[in-house]
N, C-alpha and C positions, 0 to 999 in steps of 0.2 A: 756119496755121489761119485760116478765115473768123471774123468776130465771132459769125455765128449758129452756126457749129460748137461754137466756144468756149461760149458759153451754153447749148447742149444737153449738153456734157460735164459743165457744173457744175451743172446742175439732176437734181435726184435723181428717178428713174424712179418713179412711183407706181401702185399695184395699187388700183382700187376695186372693193369688193363691195357686192353687195345680199345684206342679211341679212334673213330674214323669219322672225317665230315660228313658233307653231304655226298651219298650214294644216290645216283639217278639211274636206276636200271629200266627206265621207262624209255619210249620214244625210238631212237635208232637201237640201242641195246636191247629192247624185246624184241625188235625186228630180227636180231640174228641168233637169238635163242631158239629153244626146240620147238615153241609153240608161240609166234607172234601174234600179236593183238589186231584187230582192223587198223591199218595203217593209217586211215583218215584223220587228219588235224585239222584245227581249227585257227591256226596263227595267222597273221597277217601276210606273212610271206611265204610260208612252207604249209602246204596242204597234204603232205604224204609222209610220213615217218621215214620212209624208203629212203628220202633224199638224203638225210643225215648219215645213213651208210654210205651213200655215194660220195659224200663229201670226206669222210673218214677215209675211204679207200682211195680216193683220189689224192689225199695229203699223205698216206703211210702204206698204200698195198691192201691188197684183196683180203678179207676176212673170211675164214673158212666156214661160211655158215651149212648147216646149223651148228652152232658151237657147243660143247658141253656145259652142264651148269658151272663147273669150276672155272672155265674159260677168262672169265672176266678179270677175276683175282691174279691170275697168273703168278709173278715172283711173290705176290703178297703172301701166298700160301705157305711157302717156304720159310719166309719170314716170320710169319706167325707160329708155324709149327717149332721154329727154333727159339722164340721169345717165350711160348707157353704161358699166355695170359691167362687169368683165372676168370675174365669175365670179357667180352667182346661187344663193344657197343659202337652202332652208328646212327646217324640221321638219316633215315629212309624218305627220300624227298621225292617219292613215286607213289602213286596209289596202285594197288595189286587187287584189280578188279575186270570184269566183263564189261562192266556197266557202260552204256553208250550215253548216259546222261551227263554231258559234259557240263561244267561252270561255263554260263554265257559271258560273252566280255572279259574274260579271265586272261586271253593272249597266250599263254602258254598251259598245255594240260599234258602232264607227265602220266603215262598209265604203263602197266606192267600185267601181261595174262597171269592169273593165280597158278597155272601150270609151271610157270618159270619160276616160283618160289623158291625150288631147289638150287638157283644162282646163289641164295642168301644162307641156306643150310650148308651149301658146299664148303663156305667158311666159317661154319659153326657160329653164326652170328648168336649171341644170346639174348640182345635188347633192340628194337628199333625205337628211337623216339620219334615222335610223328607231330609235335606242334610246330608245324612247319606251313608254308605258302604252297604246298603242293598236294597234302593229302586229300583234300575235298574237291580236287580238280575235276573228278567225275562224279560229284554230287554225292548226298547222303548215301544212296545205294552203294557208292563206290568205296565210302568210308568204311561201311559196315561189311562189305565183302573183304575189305583190306585186313581189319581186325580180325575178322573169321580165319582167314587165309594164315595170317602169322601165327597166331595163337595157335592155331591147328597144327602146325609145322614145330611147334615147341619153341617159338620165338615171343619173348615178352615185349609188352609194348607200354609206351608210358605218353601222355601228353594229347592224346584224343580218345574219345568214347562216346558212348551213347549218350551221355549227359555231363553236366560238370563234375559232378564226384567220380565219374570213371574218368574223365579226361585228366582231372587233378590227381588222380591216384599214383602213386609210385610204381614202378616196375620193382620187382623182387627177385634178386640173384643170389642164390644161396651158394656160398663158397664152401661149405662143409664146415665140421668142428664148431658148428653154431654162428659162423660167422656170415653177413649178408652185405650186399651192396644194394643200397637204395637209389633207383635214377628216378628223378623229377625232371619232366620235360614241360618247358613252357615255351611261347613265341611271341614276340613282340610285333606289333603291326608296322613297325619301321623295317620289317623284313618283307613287307608285302603281303601280309597275310590280312585279307580282308575282315572288317569287324563283325561282319555278319557270319563268320565262321566260329564266333565265341559259342563254346559249349554253355549251355543253361541247365536251368533245372529239370526240363523235360526237353533240352533240345541237344542233337548231336553236335559235336564239333571239336573245337580244339582248346587248350589251356590257355587262354588269350592273356596277355600283359598289354593293356591299353597304355601304359606308361611305365617308366623305370624309376619312379619316385621311392624317397624312403620309405612312403607308407606301403606302397607296392612291395618293397623288400620286406619290411616287415611282417605283412601278411604271408608271403610266401615263407618266411622263417618260420611262423608259427605254425603253417599247416606241417611243414617239414617236422616241426617239433612233437607235433601230434602223432606222427608214423613213426618216429625213429625209436630205436630200441638200444640198451647198452650194447657195444661193440659193432653197431652199423656203421658203415662208410657211405657217405651220401655224396653222390653225383648230382649237381644242378647242370641240365642240359638246356642251353638257352638258343633259340634261332632269333638273331636279331641284325638290324643294320643292313645296309645296302651290299650289292654283290660285290663292287669295285672300291677301292681306295683302302689305304692304311691307317687312315686316322681312326682312332679309338675315342668314342664321345666321353667326353667326361662324365658324363650320367652313366655309361655303362661301367666305367671303373669304380664310380662310387656305390652302384648296385651291387656289383660284386664283392667289393669290399666290406658292405655292410652285412652280405648274407655271412661273410667269412666271419666277421668279427661278433657275430651273433651265434656262431657255432651251427650255424644250419647247412654248411657245405664244406666238405673237405677236397671238394674238385669241381670247377666250373668248366664246362666245355662248351663254348660258344662257336656258333657256326651261321651260315648265311653267305659269307664273302665266299666268292669263287676261288680266292688264293689264301694261302696260310698269312695271319696277322701275327702281331707282336705277343710274347709270352710274358706272363709276370707271376711272381711268387709273392704273394701276401700271407704274412705271419704264417709260413711255412705251407701252404696251399697255393695248389697251382691253378693259375687262370688261363685258358686258352680263350681268348677274345674271339679267334675266327680260325676255325681248323681247316679251310678250304674244302674246295670238292675232293673227294677220294675217287670216284667214279662220275663220268658225266661222257656225253655223246656230242662234244664240242669241236673234235678234231675238223680241222679244214674250215673253221669260222674264224674269221680274224678280226680284228679291232682292238685286242687286248693283250696284245703280245708282252708287254713290257711287264704285267704281272706273272707271266708264264703260267697260266691256268692248266697247261698240259702238264704240270708236275704236282704230284698228290704225296701227303704225307701220312704215315702210320704213327700214331702217337703211342709210346710204350710207357705210361708212368707206373714207378712203385711207389706205394703208400705203405707207412707204418701200418698194421691192421689194427694196433691198439690206440694211436692216436689220430690217424688220419693225416700226417705230415708228410710231405713229399719226400721221399728217399733220393728218386733219382729221375729223370726223364730221358728215354733214349727216343730218337727220331728216324725212322726209317724213310727215304723218299724213293718215289717212283715217278715213272712217266707213263701217261696214259696214250698207248698206241694202238692203232686199231682196236679200240675199246678193250684194253686190257692192260694190268699194272705191269710195267717192265722196269727193272732195276734201273736206276740211274748211273750215269758214268761219274767220275770224279769232279769233272768240270762243272756239271749242273749241280753236284752237291756241293761244293765250293761256293756257287752262285746262292743257292738255297742258305747257307751258313753266312754269308757276308750279308743278305737282304735281311735276314730275321735277326741277327744280330744288330744291323743298322735300327731296326724298329722296335727291337727288344732293349736298346741302350737307355733310353728314357724310363723304362720299366725297371731296370736293376739286371737284365738277362743278356746273355749271349750263348750263341752256339760254338762247340767246338768239335772236330774230328773226332771219332771212337775207333773206330776200325773200318777199313774199307770204305763204304760211303755212308755209314752209318754215323748221326749226330748225336750229341749230348749237351744237356742245358747245363750250363753254369749260371749260377745267380748269387747276388750278395745278400747274405742272410738279412741285412737291415733294410733292405730296397723297399719291401712293401711297406713297412712303418714309416719309413720317409716320404714315400708317395702318398699316403693316406693323408696326409696333412696339407697337401695341395689340394685336395678336391672340395 
């Protein structure tokens, strides 16, 4: 065997993922795309989606309407091209539909016109997880059209479907050479998902967790075990918890640890918080308790500045393809300005480093600068084992 062949045989193959938190391309963002929906809203304070465009422009300057499909991703496209992830996974917190059947008394109803789905394909998104508190904002017709539109555009979905079996089925992302990533999407009612949205035997809806007990974790692990084949990598994407606050409930840690200990998850992607939360590595598996928003239309809306919701993160974990263990995690931060991802300056990158290192300290993790404004995760190998004893 030639030396280069020997080296290749000894080097573990790695799979790199792009994980984005909540992507909300409805409401204001939908209004600046090529085919805006009817702007009428049913919110207590705002009745026209164009109001969110006005607020963003007042805060950061004019938006060149209509924008190209790739506009909203901005500098993230260059970062993703450089990273070359094997699969791209986001939580799409927006119905993609023409439906006018808004869910009554919901408060907030996100909708993007189906003709604007190219803003997702422009970033080569492979999978949208849908077990969240906005996918049914425009009723069951809206959910059906969302599923048709995404799948018709070549985007896999998980977490919602025409019945429980469809909602609970994983998205299958083919990596080539026989490798696969299976993405399971579930949502907790602690994130604001109405219990009436739960999919049933003949009822459309989402894969809903009514609790995060040991029994619920065991049921999910058993479902994953039935679908998993040798060589598969498993991502469990969970919509849970409130929008604001850094506290990670003990039950969430226990649920995540139990899935990993059962061999049912190689990576857990949590979301719902509008800002990033602490990161943990348990038994060499990555747990993102809250990815934060990746795209939203919140510019110009005050009240939570201490959390810096204008900052979003692209998580780029590399996993050992054979074992699922975390090899590295790079994080590229952006700032949302004029409904677009722009690279942050060093000051903002250091703020994120310090804040997430503070929140990660009890979990055994910290963030360090890697290059320019990119951050990398450092973790104590024994942290997850120690943490499990306290749950």
